C-alpha positions in Angstrom: 60.2 57.1 209.4 62.4 54.5 211.5 60.2 51.8 210.3 60.3 52.8 206.6 64.0 53.2 206.9 64.5 49.7 208.4 62.4 48.3 205.7 64.6 49.7 203.2 67.8 48.4 204.8 66.2 44.9 204.7 65.9 45.1 200.9 68.5 42.9 199.1 69.9 44.1 195.9 68.8 42.5 192.6 69.4 42.9 189.0 68.3 46.3 188.4 66.6 47.7 185.2 66.5 51.4 184.3 64.4 53.4 182.0 66.2 55.3 179.2 66.3 59.2 179.3 65.9 60.6 175.8 67.6 63.7 174.8 67.0 66.2 172.0 70.0 66.7 169.8 69.8 68.7 166.5 72.0 66.0 164.8 69.7 63.2 166.0 67.0 61.1 164.3 64.3 58.7 165.3 66.1 55.3 165.0 66.1 54.8 168.6 62.4 53.8 168.3 63.5 50.6 166.5 66.2 49.7 169.4 64.1 50.6 172.6 60.5 49.9 173.7 60.1 53.2 175.5 58.3 55.6 173.0 60.3 58.5 171.7 58.8 61.8 172.8 57.4 64.3 170.2 58.5 64.1 166.5 61.8 66.0 166.6 65.4 64.5 166.5 66.3 62.5 169.4 70.2 62.0 169.5 70.7 60.2 172.8 69.1 57.8 175.1 71.0 57.9 178.5 70.8 54.2 179.7 72.7 54.7 183.1 73.3 58.0 184.4 74.3 59.2 187.9 74.0 63.0 187.2 71.9 65.5 189.2 70.1 66.9 186.1 69.2 63.5 184.5 69.3 60.6 187.1 68.6 57.0 186.1 65.6 55.5 188.0 65.1 51.8 188.7 62.3 50.7 186.6 60.8 47.8 188.6 60.9 45.7 191.7 61.1 46.8 195.5 63.5 49.6 194.6 61.5 51.2 191.7 61.9 54.9 191.4 65.2 54.9 193.2 68.0 56.7 191.5 71.4 55.0 190.9 72.9 57.8 193.2 70.6 56.8 196.1 71.5 53.1 195.6 75.2 54.1 195.8 74.7 56.1 198.9 72.6 53.5 200.6 74.4 50.4 199.5 78.0 51.2 198.4 79.5 47.8 199.4 76.7 45.8 198.0 76.6 47.7 194.7 80.3 48.2 194.1 81.9 45.5 196.0 85.8 45.7 195.9 85.6 49.2 194.6 83.3 50.6 197.3 84.8 53.9 198.8 86.7 54.7 195.5 83.8 56.6 193.8 81.5 59.4 195.2 79.0 58.8 192.2 78.6 56.1 189.6 81.8 56.8 187.4 80.3 55.8 184.1 77.6 57.2 181.7 76.0 54.7 179.3 74.2 55.8 176.1 72.8 55.0 172.8 73.4 57.7 170.2 71.6 58.2 166.9 73.8 60.5 164.9 71.7 61.2 161.8 73.4 64.2 160.9 77.1 65.0 162.0 78.3 65.5 165.5 80.4 68.6 166.2 84.1 68.3 165.8 84.9 68.2 169.6 87.4 67.2 172.2 87.3 66.3 176.0 89.9 67.0 178.7 91.8 64.3 180.4 91.6 63.8 184.0 94.9 65.6 184.5 93.7 68.7 182.8 92.1 70.0 186.0 92.2 73.6 184.6 89.5 72.9 182.2 87.4 70.7 184.4 84.6 72.1 186.6 84.5 71.1 190.3 82.8 67.7 190.7 83.5 66.6 187.0 86.3 64.5 185.5 88.0 64.1 182.3 86.2 62.1 179.6 87.5 59.1 177.7 84.8 57.2 175.8 84.3 54.4 173.4 81.6 53.5 170.8 80.3 50.2 169.6 78.9 50.7 166.1 75.2 49.1 166.0 74.3 50.4 162.5 76.1 52.3 159.7 74.2 54.4 157.3 74.9 55.2 153.6 76.8 58.3 154.5 78.4 57.1 157.8 81.6 58.4 158.7 83.9 58.4 161.9 86.5 61.1 162.5 89.0 60.1 165.1 92.5 61.7 165.7 94.4 64.1 163.5 96.4 63.6 160.1 100.1 63.2 160.6 101.0 66.9 159.7 98.4 68.6 161.7 99.7 71.1 164.0 98.2 73.9 166.1 98.9 76.5 163.6 97.6 74.3 160.7 94.3 73.5 162.6 93.8 77.1 163.4 94.1 78.0 159.7 91.7 75.2 158.9 89.3 76.7 161.4 89.4 80.1 159.7 88.9 78.6 156.3 86.3 76.1 157.4 88.3 73.3 156.2 88.8 71.3 159.5 87.7 68.0 158.0 90.8 68.0 155.9 92.9 67.8 159.0 91.0 64.8 160.6 91.7 61.2 160.2 88.6 59.2 159.3 87.2 56.0 158.1 83.9 54.5 157.1 82.6 52.3 160.0 80.7 49.0 159.9 78.3 47.3 162.3 80.3 45.7 165.0 83.3 48.2 165.1 84.6 49.2 168.5 86.3 52.6 168.7 88.2 53.8 171.8 88.4 57.7 172.1 90.9 58.6 174.6 90.6 62.1 176.4 92.2 64.7 174.2 91.3 63.2 170.9 89.6 65.3 168.2 86.6 63.4 167.0 83.2 63.4 165.3 80.7 61.0 163.7 77.9 61.0 161.3 74.9 58.7 160.1 75.6 55.9 162.8 73.7 54.2 165.5 76.2 53.4 168.4 76.4 52.4 172.0 78.6 54.7 174.0 80.5 54.0 177.3 82.3 57.1 178.9 83.5 58.5 182.1 80.7 60.2 183.9 81.4 63.7 182.5 79.7 66.2 180.6 82.8 68.3 179.7 82.7 68.9 176.0 84.6 71.5 174.0 83.3 72.2 170.3 86.0 73.0 168.0 83.9 73.1 164.9 80.2 72.7 164.2 79.8 72.4 160.5 77.8 75.5 160.3 74.8 74.0 162.2 71.9 76.0 163.1 69.8 74.7 166.1 66.1 74.5 164.8 65.1 74.8 168.4 66.8 78.3 168.8 67.4 79.5 165.3 71.0 80.1 166.2 74.4 78.4 165.9 75.7 76.5 168.9 78.6 78.1 170.7 82.2 76.9 170.2 84.9 76.6 172.7 87.9 77.0 170.4 90.5 78.0 172.9 89.9 75.2 175.6 89.5 72.8 172.9 92.8 73.6 171.5 94.4 73.5 174.9 93.1 70.0 175.4 94.1 68.4 172.1 96.6 65.9 172.4 98.5 66.6 169.2 100.6 63.6 169.3 97.5 61.3 169.1 97.4 60.1 165.4 94.7 58.3 163.5 92.4 56.0 165.5 90.7 53.0 163.8 88.5 50.2 165.0 90.0 48.2 167.9 91.3 44.5 167.3 88.9 42.4 169.3 90.3 39.5 171.6 88.4 36.5 171.8 88.4 35.3 175.5 85.9 32.5 175.2 84.2 30.7 172.4 81.7 28.2 174.0 78.9 28.2 175.3 79.2 32.1 174.5 81.5 33.9 172.1 83.1 36.6 174.6 85.1 39.2 172.8 87.0 41.8 174.5 86.7 45.3 172.9 87.9 47.6 175.5 90.2 47.3 178.4 91.3 50.9 179.6 91.9 52.4 183.0 88.2 53.6 183.1 86.2 50.7 181.9 86.2 47.1 180.4 83.7 46.0 177.8 83.1 42.6 176.2 80.6 41.5 173.6 78.8 38.3 174.3 76.9 36.3 171.7 75.2 33.0 172.3 72.2 30.9 171.8 72.7 28.5 174.7 72.9 29.5 178.4 75.9 31.2 179.8 77.3 32.9 182.7 77.3 36.8 183.1 78.8 38.9 185.9 81.3 38.0 188.5 81.7 37.5 192.2 82.1 40.9 194.2 82.1 42.8 191.1 79.6 45.3 189.6 78.7 44.4 186.1 76.3 46.1 183.5 74.6 44.3 180.8 73.3 46.1 177.7 71.2 44.0 175.2 71.8 45.0 171.6 70.0 42.1 169.8 67.6 39.4 170.8 66.1 38.6 174.2 66.4 36.4 177.2 66.3 36.0 181.0 68.9 36.4 183.7 68.4 34.1 186.7 69.2 35.3 190.2 68.0 33.4 193.4 65.4 31.4 191.5 63.9 34.6 190.0 64.0 35.4 186.3 64.8 39.0 185.0 63.8 39.7 181.4 66.3 41.3 179.2 65.7 42.3 175.5 67.0 44.5 172.8 67.7 48.0 174.1 67.6 47.2 177.8 70.2 47.9 180.4 70.4 45.5 183.4 73.0 46.4 186.4 74.1 43.5 188.4 75.2 44.7 191.9 78.5 43.3 193.1 76.5 41.4 195.8 74.5 39.6 193.2 77.5 37.9 191.7 77.4 35.5 188.8 74.2 34.9 187.2 72.9 32.6 184.4 71.6 34.2 181.2 69.2 32.0 179.2 68.7 33.3 175.7 65.5 33.0 173.7 67.3 32.2 170.4 70.3 34.3 169.8 71.3 37.0 172.0 74.0 39.9 171.9 75.0 41.5 175.2 77.6 44.2 176.0 79.1 43.6 179.3 80.6 46.5 181.1 82.7 46.5 184.4 85.0 48.7 186.4 88.6 47.9 186.4 90.0 47.2 189.8 93.1 49.5 189.2 96.6 49.1 190.2 
């Protein structure tokens, strides 16, 4: 046991790839098969692929290398400083949950609590701010985000009773490339889109309305949580549309900043020539949404292709990405805080 433990301690962290975890959702489809190489299970609707998850019920596992089979939670426990760098000690688990969503139907109208609404957050959980990057938009695509200006709690309750909730929601038709930030407390839904999602590592969701869906797996409607949902809504939050991207760099890589909030930062990187990814003493996650290439670290090449997630531990530092043709990556990092 001591010898095995010593051997593990001698392993140096490296760019880590994780296998996706597929999730049944009644509103899902089968489009994730075109995005990821891991085959979809069965023939039913798959709504989510969890790309990086530090949750006890669905932990992400390293896909290859000396640490194959280890969970992200085990890595964080064994090598907190090497993994998180300057942020080591701040988190008891990996603070983000990364997903691809295939919303073929319509997501329930829902809301998440903020970190401050502790009354509605189970022990060990957090609030849930999230953001989407639209990868594909179908013919019937729609994003609902925020309330219309005159919507009040009373008006919203009346709309629930008359099943006219959509009339009180701000909405727009998305297009591929749009980035949408959904702060906790925002009423939201979406339909007929394929998106990447980054969120706080929380599973606290309150359904306000579910479009009269019946779950084919159970033959029953899904439960609503109207009262906690109403309590968590930020009625001052108005219409939300796509974010305005900021260009931080143009060559050799087009680096666009989409999200910069207290919980996560996200850039979209597009290039055909070699470029740098990651940063010294800072954890970074790469998600490839188009193309393929290699990430170089210590004279070793780590393949990355469409649908892959690659975690660069803080100890890995800056790496060189060599695209094979054109490549598009999402680069996610954790803010250092105040």
